[in-house]
Phi, psi and omega in degrees: 000156193281000183255354187068006171216179192294131186297336178289348180284168192281157181282171172293150188276339175115028165297319181284326180274001185070014174299319172278127186267173188295336184286346180273353185250127180229165178208152183299304179215169170220155181290323179189164186311311186298347177240040180275174184308325188288353179262000185270055187248142178309132169072009178292147187245136174277166179285187182293326180251152169296109199248150183294317193266317183238087176258173192262036178177173160274131176233129177296152173283343179225148174264086174210170191279018183257006184272152178210159170238129190240138172243129175259115183282351183059017173191165179292133183223141176275107176269126190242346181182173181219141175245131183239157174211160173279194185270135180283116179194141174279350195244331177236161184242107181222128171205164179267127180262340174205155181204158171254163177237130177240153178228159182203152177260346183225007181065009179249309181266122182242145180242127174280144175293137179230160175245094184077234175264354181272144167296137176286133172240120182269139181282125182265233188258153180254349175204182191269343192257321190276123177302140175240122184264132169232115174273143177285142179296333178216137180296151181243120183265123180194180171260324179248150175221139178239143170250121184243101184301135176250330174212160187213170180301135195286342182253013182231200179219180185291092179225139177202158178239136193227151164223142182246136180266131179189152180248130174296137177279149183303127184199092189290340184274355194284114181297310183301313188294312179303323186286336184260000193272139178237133178236153176244149177266350183283135185265083184235170182277084187275083175208166174275138184252126172293178180300313186295319182288331177290327181291317182297311184305317181295326180289325180293320177297315177300326177288324179287326182233067184290340184268357177231008183227154176205130178263139173210172176234152183257004173150208187225157172285173176306318183272008175095007173285134179289144179266093184280142171234162177236134176259134173239118185190156182288344176225076184300138179097358178214142175282124178265130180304131178088349182261124180290151180252129181242144173219150165243135175233155181212161166074032175288333164263106192302342181265000177263088198259356183288321177304321176302310178288326176302315188291322184294324177291315178304316185292321176292327182292311185297324181287314181297317181291323179298321183290327183272004167087019176302118179303322186291314180291326179297317182300311184299313178291327177290328187255002188218144169256112191255130175239129176243130178234097199282334187221091178295328190229071182298328182297320181287321176304315180303322181293313183290321185296327187296317178275334174096174200289330181272341196256354187279356181067206185265340186218005180292122180090009182290317187273172176286174180302325180263028171076027185255135171276101190304319191293332185248028189254004182276161180297139179280091178277339182307310185293324179299314182294315189291323177298318180296326179288321176304313186277004181055038180280344190264130008262006190292305186269339187207146183269162180272015179206171178052046181293129180287152177287130183295154189296321189302325188296327189277347183290156180304322185288340185289152187277073177241131180293149177298328176298320181297311186301320180296317180298318184298313181297321179296316179296331180279329189277330186249133183282062179305151177248319186215142176212153176231133170250131184269124177248184179216173172099358179204166171238091187196150175255128174251150178228161186289164000279159179263347187241137185284141181282327177286130183282144179080356179267124187272343173203126167201152170310116179232091187273153169279171174299334179263030186310317180301315186295316180296317179302318180293316184297319182288315182293330181293331182272307184303322186285339182257003173281146190286336184240333196306320183258015183280114178294344175272355184288153185278153179297140176295307190226287184224345186245132183266090187278335183303328184287344175264022180070018181069019179227156174203144168300122189310315182295330184276356168269302172202132180287144174205126179276156173066036178283157178300318184298313179293316180303315180303312181299318186274336190251335182227187179283341199281130176272127185230135177232158179256129175253115176269109194268001175180151184301318189270120182292324187231076183288154180295148182311326185286355180265348186303316181299318180290323177297318174302314173302322183289328186251354191301303183300321179291328178297320176287316187297315184300312177308318183296340178292344179300338176265029179243126185124211180235158177213164179174190178230144177253117179256156163264185189292341182266004178084014181263138175290148179256117180281155167067019172289149177265133179252117183248133180251116178303127184089353169243119188277047179206114186262164166235172183240161174280155179279180183308328184266002183087009181268153182214160172219130180236116179288129182211149170285164178305138178155184177254134190227139172268125189241135179235133174250134180233137169215148185295133185081009180228156177285140180296151181222131186234146170207169179259131182235143189248130170261121179272178177285329184290156179286150185117110187295144176286134183276127189217090182266164182227139166238125184238145180260159177289151174277158183307308184305315181290327177299311183295315174308320181291322183292316186301313182298323185296323186262026172067017181266158176285144179302149179283134181266142176291155002279151191268138163280163174303119196295330187290319180297321181302314183293320176296320177308318190281342190297000000 
């Protein structure tokens, strides 16, 4: 089971998920505001520096056995256990090695949990990161609970992060409970799915909706588990000319499991809604080819699942089996492009798009995970237009670039030429999420993203080279963003229905954005599609290419655009295309004619003559002379 303890026991009350708000947390003393009771939450992260405002634990103002951290459940609750962690900090080592637990109904009279006549002393932490669970021998029913540290690391002080396990007692009169309750009407499988269960669920959905789904795999993980994807489309298995391709991926960090479950829920939801005739879902399925890849790093997920949702800490299972951070394991094409721009090589020696992968990256010796290689070939094979990768541990949508352009700078705005489009795409997810843009919501860790509309340019948050988002933008046509879908990376099973409600609308709205901008086909005079033609938008220094059938999609915000098409051997062609505010891409087709030079080359090759090399003599006389 996913919790590492008996399933009939009570779930976490929500210090980590922020269900317990700051006003429900109190303490005897605090060292300073940034180490107050409201920071004593399991897995809360400190900033890079020991910071005044957002630090990584509750720390008592004094080191003596009279200190306590208190949670007010606001109603009678059956308390069954406590999970503790030390302080999140790069610079100091603080944790509690033993503690007592007290409960109360009025916050004045306190009863210590006992073992017979002796006060129970629970063994706490041995270091600051690995969570330690203590179950109570007998559940305690009360409204308030206190953790009272009795001993602590001898070179540190009293600091802790806590989660309380408890079940609310039935109470129909309780105002707080009614106010905070969220229910879902969707009949879906709200649980954590192991690899085998995930595969089974995909099969069940495929059998329910055989005409619009197909299961396939894009490769294998380091330990040989197949990376399964499900395709949802009215013609599964084939690219239809003119129909854009969309992808969601999740779980590149194996311990960020909410995204994986959201994609499994999305796949069930779309199948059910399609069968019940929902116009919105039917339109989406008929007009789009959707790919969902719920678990990019199944090996890492297995590690996190083994210890369970409350005990995997902040990073167990993040990396692939061979220790690679898959999301940042792509070739760094930013520096190649930026160097070429500095040397003024664009567009003569190098293009501003489809930057090739450097040779060293392809060699056997490079430290590239098998999962990353599988993603790269999948991204190259299918003409994706828009993609989102679901991450966890924060509530924000990030967009490229993820790497800062100035060397040695850890955070600065680094916009792409398509910054306006990316900002819109990010906002389309964040603004329809139930919490992301809520100005009243509490900060997950250290950053208040709600005041930025719940979105941020990746590099202005923290720089990272070789991200999936930057690679996708620079090497393929696909615009890729990251959705951080919840403060808690591995929420308890009981939270999944609410997290689905938080994210469901955003997941759908973001998919619908693939139909924003212009689309069309580039034909030759005989009506054949031309692959690999370049689509250039005046004023935006990033081109895209047509797919195998000559079809293309260019994501753009509303406005008028001058579009130029170029293809080798053909004359360039330009026209103005207008993008409206309604969803649905504007159709913008091009028919291009061969250039004289390429016609002559073709004739020469047909008659077994060598093509004429430039510079050209007048070609007609040359032909006559050779007859």
